[in-house]
C-alpha positions as CSV (number, residue, x, y, z in Angstrom):
1,M,-16.9,-34.3,-18.6
2,E,-13.6,-33.2,-19.9
3,L,-13.4,-30.4,-22.4
4,Y,-11.6,-30.1,-26.1
5,K,-8.6,-27.4,-25.7
6,G,-5.4,-26.8,-28.0
7,I,-4.7,-27.1,-31.2
8,K,-3.1,-29.6,-33.3
9,E,-2.0,-29.0,-36.9
10,V,-1.9,-32.6,-39.4
11,R,-1.8,-33.5,-43.1
12,I,-5.1,-34.1,-45.2
13,D,-4.7,-36.7,-47.6
14,S,-5.6,-36.5,-51.0
15,K,-9.0,-38.6,-50.2
16,G,-10.0,-36.0,-47.2
17,R,-9.1,-38.1,-45.0
18,V,-6.9,-37.2,-41.7
19,F,-6.2,-38.2,-38.3
20,F,-8.4,-37.1,-35.8
21,P,-5.5,-36.5,-32.8
22,A,-4.7,-38.9,-29.8
23,C,-5.5,-35.8,-27.6
24,F,-9.3,-35.4,-28.7
25,R,-9.7,-38.9,-29.7
26,R,-9.0,-39.9,-26.0
27,I,-11.7,-37.5,-24.5
28,L,-14.2,-39.5,-27.2
29,Q,-13.0,-42.6,-25.9
30,L,-13.5,-41.6,-22.2
31,E,-17.1,-40.7,-23.1
32,G,-17.6,-43.7,-24.9
33,E,-17.9,-42.0,-28.7
34,S,-16.6,-43.1,-31.8
35,R,-18.6,-40.4,-34.1
36,L,-19.0,-37.0,-34.9
37,L,-21.4,-34.9,-36.0
38,L,-19.5,-32.5,-38.8
39,R,-21.5,-29.0,-39.6
40,E,-20.5,-25.5,-41.2
41,D,-20.0,-22.9,-38.5
42,L,-22.5,-19.9,-39.4
43,F,-19.6,-16.9,-38.0
44,K,-16.5,-18.5,-39.8
45,E,-14.9,-20.3,-42.3
46,C,-14.3,-22.9,-40.5
47,L,-16.3,-26.6,-39.8
48,V,-17.6,-27.7,-36.2
49,L,-16.8,-31.3,-34.8
50,S,-19.5,-32.6,-32.0
51,P,-19.5,-35.9,-30.5
52,V,-23.0,-37.4,-30.8
53,K,-24.3,-36.5,-27.5
54,N,-23.0,-33.3,-27.1
55,W,-25.1,-32.3,-30.3
56,E,-27.5,-34.5,-29.4
57,E,-27.7,-32.3,-26.6
58,E,-27.6,-28.6,-28.1
59,M,-30.6,-30.0,-30.2
60,N,-32.5,-30.8,-27.1
61,H,-32.0,-27.2,-26.0
62,L,-32.7,-25.9,-29.4
63,D,-35.5,-27.6,-29.8
64,S,-37.3,-26.7,-26.6
65,R,-36.5,-22.8,-27.5
66,L,-38.5,-23.1,-31.0
67,N,-42.0,-23.0,-31.4
68,R,-42.7,-25.3,-34.4
69,Y,-45.8,-24.3,-35.5
70,N,-43.4,-20.8,-36.2
71,K,-42.6,-20.5,-39.6
72,E,-39.1,-18.8,-39.4
73,A,-38.7,-21.4,-36.8
74,Q,-39.3,-24.1,-38.7
75,E,-36.8,-23.2,-41.6
76,I,-34.0,-22.5,-39.4
77,L,-34.3,-25.8,-37.3
78,R,-34.5,-27.6,-41.3
79,D,-31.5,-25.5,-42.5
80,L,-29.6,-25.6,-39.5
81,L,-30.3,-29.7,-39.8
82,I,-29.7,-30.7,-43.6
83,E,-26.0,-29.8,-43.5
84,V,-24.6,-32.2,-40.6
85,K,-23.3,-35.2,-41.7
86,E,-22.2,-38.1,-39.4
87,L,-18.5,-39.5,-39.3
88,E,-17.1,-42.2,-37.3
89,L,-13.9,-42.5,-37.0
90,D,-11.9,-45.4,-38.9
91,S,-9.8,-48.4,-37.3
92,S,-6.5,-46.1,-37.4
93,G,-8.2,-43.0,-36.2
94,R,-9.0,-41.3,-39.4
95,I,-12.3,-39.0,-40.0
96,L,-13.2,-38.5,-43.9
97,I,-14.2,-35.1,-44.5
98,P,-16.7,-34.5,-47.1
99,K,-15.0,-32.4,-50.3
100,D,-17.5,-29.8,-50.4
101,Y,-16.9,-29.4,-46.8
102,L,-13.1,-28.7,-47.3
103,Q,-14.3,-26.4,-49.9
104,F,-16.2,-23.9,-47.7
105,A,-13.5,-24.0,-45.6
106,K,-10.5,-23.7,-48.1
107,I,-8.7,-26.6,-46.5
108,T,-6.2,-28.1,-48.8
109,N,-3.4,-30.1,-48.1
110,T,-3.1,-29.3,-43.3
111,V,-6.1,-28.6,-41.5
112,C,-6.0,-27.5,-37.8
113,F,-8.1,-28.8,-35.3
114,H,-8.5,-26.6,-32.7
115,G,-10.5,-27.5,-29.5
116,M,-13.4,-25.3,-28.3
117,L,-14.4,-27.1,-25.1
118,K,-17.8,-29.6,-26.2
119,T,-17.0,-28.5,-30.3
120,V,-13.6,-29.5,-31.9
121,E,-13.3,-26.2,-34.9
122,V,-11.2,-27.5,-37.7
123,W,-10.0,-24.8,-39.7
124,N,-7.5,-24.1,-42.7
125,P,-4.3,-22.8,-40.6
126,E,-3.8,-19.9,-42.4
127,I,-7.6,-18.3,-42.1
128,L,-7.5,-19.6,-38.0
129,R,-4.0,-17.4,-38.0
130,K,-5.6,-14.3,-39.8
131,S,-8.6,-14.6,-37.6
132,K,-6.9,-14.1,-34.5
133,L,-8.1,-11.2,-32.7
134,S,-4.8,-8.7,-31.0
135,R,-4.1,-8.5,-27.5
136,E,-6.1,-5.3,-27.0
137,E,-9.6,-6.4,-29.1
138,K,-9.3,-9.5,-26.9
139,R,-9.5,-7.5,-23.8
140,R,-11.7,-5.1,-24.8
141,R,-14.5,-7.7,-26.3
142,V,-13.8,-10.1,-22.6
143,Q,-14.3,-6.8,-20.7
144,Q,-17.3,-5.7,-23.2
145,L,-19.3,-9.6,-22.8
146,L,-17.9,-10.6,-19.4
147,G,-16.5,-7.7,-17.1
148,S,-19.7,-5.6,-16.3
149,N,-22.3,-8.4,-16.2
150,P,-23.8,-8.9,-12.3
151,L,-24.6,-12.6,-12.8
152,N,-20.3,-12.8,-12.8
153,D,-20.1,-11.4,-9.1
154,N,-19.0,-14.6,-8.3
155,I,-16.0,-15.3,-10.6
156,I,-13.0,-14.9,-9.2
157,N,-10.4,-12.8,-10.4
158,Y,-6.7,-13.8,-10.9
């Protein structure tokens, strides 16, 4: 499975249609996909696009961890699923992003697609630039999250 990586900035038309970048479309085609699932990100003002197969894997994993007889678990699952929209690439390779999702992410004329391994984030370019960590903060967080984990002993240091 190829992973989504890189950033592509493209214009969005007045109807909310935008060309899904060719480098990301190619990966979708290799996976035999033409449909994407769209949701709001939980932590940032951006949107997340997942190929259907990846979304189903994620939801199966989530479902296996939740107790469906627990009220909070049921409410979280419902809340996560109620926001999901299915999008299909048109014959030109465009997707139509619903207006309420564009408003959530504060997207107007230009959109940034940011490859995030198994998903693609959709950003207002200015918000994405502002959200980038400083070099020092990035180093600190990487060290904190990955540097002292005994499970990472087999990682090759470059």
